[in-house]
C-alpha positions as CSV (number, residue, x, y, z in Angstrom):
1,X,-11.9,-21.0,11.6
2,X,-10.0,-19.7,8.6
3,X,-11.7,-16.9,6.7
4,X,-10.8,-14.5,3.9
5,X,-11.5,-10.8,4.0
6,X,-14.7,-9.9,2.2
7,X,-15.3,-6.3,1.2
8,X,-18.9,-5.3,1.9
9,X,-19.6,-3.1,-1.2
10,X,-19.1,-3.2,-4.9
11,X,-17.0,-0.1,-4.7
12,X,-14.7,-1.7,-2.2
13,X,-14.4,-4.9,-4.3
14,X,-13.6,-2.8,-7.4
15,X,-10.9,-0.8,-5.5
16,X,-9.3,-4.0,-4.1
17,X,-9.3,-5.6,-7.5
18,X,-7.6,-2.5,-8.9
19,X,-4.9,-2.4,-6.2
20,X,-4.2,-6.1,-6.5
21,X,-4.1,-5.9,-10.3
22,X,-1.5,-3.1,-10.2
23,X,0.4,-4.9,-7.5
24,X,2.3,-1.8,-6.2
25,X,1.5,0.8,-3.5
26,X,3.9,3.8,-3.4
27,X,4.5,4.9,0.2
28,X,5.2,8.6,0.3
29,X,6.6,10.7,3.2
30,X,7.6,14.2,2.1
31,X,7.6,17.6,3.8
32,X,7.1,19.7,0.6
33,X,3.4,19.3,-0.4
34,X,3.9,21.0,-3.8
35,X,6.8,18.7,-4.7
36,X,4.8,15.7,-3.4
37,X,2.0,16.2,-5.9
38,X,4.6,16.4,-8.7
39,X,6.2,13.2,-7.5
40,X,2.8,11.5,-7.5
41,X,2.3,12.6,-11.1
42,X,5.7,11.2,-12.1
43,X,5.2,7.8,-10.6
44,X,1.7,7.7,-11.9
45,X,3.0,8.3,-15.4
46,X,5.2,5.2,-14.9
47,X,2.3,3.0,-14.0
48,X,2.2,3.3,-10.2
49,X,-1.3,4.7,-9.4
50,X,-1.9,3.5,-5.8
51,X,-0.4,6.2,-3.5
52,X,-0.3,5.9,0.2
53,X,0.3,9.2,2.0
54,X,1.5,8.5,5.5
55,X,0.3,10.4,8.5
56,X,3.9,11.2,9.3
57,X,3.8,13.6,6.3
58,X,3.4,17.2,7.4
59,X,-0.2,18.3,6.7
60,X,-1.0,14.8,5.6
61,X,-4.8,15.3,5.6
62,X,-4.5,18.4,3.4
63,X,-2.3,16.5,1.0
64,X,-4.8,13.7,0.8
65,X,-7.6,16.1,0.3
66,X,-5.8,17.8,-2.6
67,X,-4.9,14.5,-4.2
68,X,-8.5,13.3,-3.9
69,X,-9.7,16.5,-5.4
70,X,-7.2,16.8,-8.3
71,X,-6.2,13.2,-9.1
72,X,-9.0,10.9,-8.1
73,X,-9.6,9.9,-11.7
74,X,-6.1,8.6,-12.2
75,X,-4.8,7.8,-8.7
76,X,-6.0,5.6,-5.9
77,X,-5.4,7.6,-2.7
78,X,-4.7,6.0,0.6
79,X,-3.4,6.8,4.0
80,X,-0.6,5.2,6.0
81,X,0.8,5.1,9.5
82,X,-2.8,5.1,11.0
83,X,-3.1,4.0,14.6
84,X,-6.6,5.1,15.7
85,X,-10.2,5.1,14.5
86,X,-10.2,8.9,14.9
87,X,-7.4,9.3,12.4
88,X,-9.1,6.7,10.2
89,X,-12.2,8.9,10.1
90,X,-10.3,12.1,9.4
91,X,-8.3,10.5,6.5
92,X,-11.3,9.0,4.9
93,X,-13.2,12.3,5.2
94,X,-10.3,13.9,3.5
95,X,-10.5,11.4,0.6
96,X,-8.5,8.3,1.5
97,X,-9.9,5.1,0.0
98,X,-7.8,2.6,1.9
99,X,-6.2,2.7,5.4
100,X,-2.8,1.2,6.0
101,X,-1.4,0.6,9.5
102,X,1.9,-0.5,10.9
103,X,0.1,-2.6,13.5
104,X,-3.1,-4.7,13.7
105,X,-6.0,-2.9,15.5
106,X,-9.4,-4.3,14.9
107,X,-11.1,-1.0,15.7
108,X,-9.2,0.6,12.8
109,X,-10.3,-2.1,10.4
110,X,-13.9,-1.8,11.6
111,X,-13.9,2.0,11.2
112,X,-12.4,1.8,7.7
113,X,-15.0,-0.7,6.6
114,X,-17.9,1.2,8.3
115,X,-16.9,4.3,6.2
116,X,-16.5,2.3,3.0
117,X,-12.7,2.1,2.8
118,X,-10.3,-0.8,2.6
119,X,-8.3,-1.8,5.6
120,X,-4.6,-3.0,5.4
121,X,-3.3,-3.5,9.0
122,X,0.3,-4.4,9.7
123,X,1.3,-7.7,11.3
124,X,4.6,-9.6,11.9
125,X,3.9,-13.2,13.0
126,X,1.7,-15.9,11.4
127,X,-0.7,-15.6,14.3
128,X,-1.1,-11.9,13.9
129,X,-1.5,-12.2,10.1
130,X,-4.2,-14.8,10.5
131,X,-5.9,-12.8,13.3
132,X,-6.0,-9.7,11.1
133,X,-7.4,-11.7,8.2
134,X,-10.1,-13.1,10.4
135,X,-10.9,-9.6,11.6
136,X,-11.6,-8.6,8.1
137,X,-8.4,-7.2,6.7
138,X,-8.5,-6.8,3.0
139,X,-4.7,-7.1,2.8
140,X,-2.3,-7.7,5.6
141,X,0.9,-5.6,5.5
142,X,3.8,-7.6,6.7
143,X,6.0,-5.1,8.4
144,X,8.9,-4.7,8.7
145,X,9.2,-7.3,5.9
146,X,13.0,-6.9,5.4
147,X,13.5,-8.4,8.8
148,X,11.6,-11.5,7.8
149,X,12.5,-11.8,4.1
150,X,11.0,-13.8,1.2
151,X,11.5,-17.2,2.8
152,X,9.0,-16.2,5.5
153,X,6.4,-15.4,2.9
154,X,6.8,-18.8,1.2
155,X,6.7,-20.6,4.6
156,X,3.6,-18.8,5.8
157,X,1.7,-19.2,2.5
158,X,2.4,-22.9,2.3
159,X,-0.1,-23.9,5.1
160,X,-2.3,-20.7,4.6
161,X,-2.6,-20.0,0.9
162,X,-5.7,-17.9,1.5
163,X,-3.7,-15.1,3.0
164,X,-3.3,-11.8,1.2
165,X,0.0,-10.4,2.4
166,X,2.1,-7.5,1.2
167,X,5.6,-6.6,2.2
168,X,6.7,-3.1,3.2
169,X,10.4,-2.8,3.8
170,X,13.0,-4.6,1.8
171,X,11.3,-4.1,-1.6
172,X,13.5,-2.8,-4.4
173,X,12.8,-1.8,-8.0
174,X,14.1,-5.1,-9.2
175,X,13.2,-7.6,-6.5
176,X,9.5,-6.8,-6.4
177,X,8.8,-9.7,-8.7
178,X,10.7,-12.1,-6.3
179,X,8.4,-11.0,-3.5
180,X,5.4,-11.8,-5.8
181,X,6.8,-15.2,-6.6
182,X,7.3,-15.8,-2.8
183,X,3.6,-15.3,-2.2
184,X,3.0,-11.5,-1.9
185,X,-0.3,-10.2,-3.5
186,X,1.3,-6.8,-3.9
187,X,4.3,-4.7,-2.7
188,X,4.6,-1.5,-0.7
189,X,7.6,0.6,-1.9
190,X,8.9,3.9,-0.5
191,X,12.6,5.0,-0.7
192,X,13.5,2.5,-3.5
193,X,11.0,4.2,-5.8
194,X,11.3,7.8,-4.6
195,X,14.9,8.6,-5.3
196,X,15.8,11.4,-2.9
197,X,18.4,12.9,-5.2
198,X,16.1,12.9,-8.2
199,X,13.4,14.6,-6.1
200,X,15.9,17.2,-4.9
201,X,17.0,17.9,-8.4
202,X,13.5,18.0,-9.9
203,X,14.4,15.0,-12.0
204,X,10.9,13.6,-12.3
205,X,11.8,11.6,-15.4
206,X,13.9,9.3,-13.2
207,X,11.0,8.7,-10.9
208,X,8.8,7.8,-13.9
209,X,11.4,5.3,-15.1
210,X,11.7,3.9,-11.6
211,X,8.0,3.3,-11.6
212,X,8.2,1.5,-14.9
213,X,11.0,-0.7,-13.7
214,X,9.0,-1.6,-10.6
215,X,5.9,-2.4,-12.6
216,X,7.9,-4.6,-15.0
217,X,9.4,-6.5,-12.1
218,X,5.9,-7.2,-10.6
219,X,4.7,-8.3,-14.1
220,X,7.6,-10.7,-14.5
221,X,7.0,-12.1,-11.0
222,X,3.4,-12.9,-11.9
223,X,4.5,-14.4,-15.2
224,X,6.5,-17.0,-13.4
């Protein structure tokens, strides 16, 4: 039977509404924790407030804890690259409010929900996407989306319009709106937003402008 994910608390519902309203999750992997926080400030100033810190980031839990402590009023902090319930617990304890995975594991979804966080597992096929949705996923991350492309989103959404799917991989500053038009509820963006040269040069104004461009693209996609 087809089901749609249903957050169990008002706080979860409000967070999901915020994430879907903004339509962008910035995926951050950086070695320099001090610079990472400055990067987060820069993209936040450009309108991207949902920040996913991947577990592949050195000292990821400490970074999440610092962000949750210093930026919780202006940033929605999440964790990415999560593969186990144990890491799910650790990240939520550190302050993550949503848990993103590259794969679909029901025990990760269950643990995130048990602790009051949202769950965004990864999936690749229509069967996986529907199975993750039935397991309670709040959003299903289609990964790697660049392998499948926008036609895949349109094709999957046609018979299953209830799905909430988000591409990670293949999203640029200017094609985000095209993904939205293809059926994405939001987009996950990493390297396209976080210009490596700008970060190396301390050119945070460029990152802010990148975020603005990305948000405009999403808004244009929703407008038609």
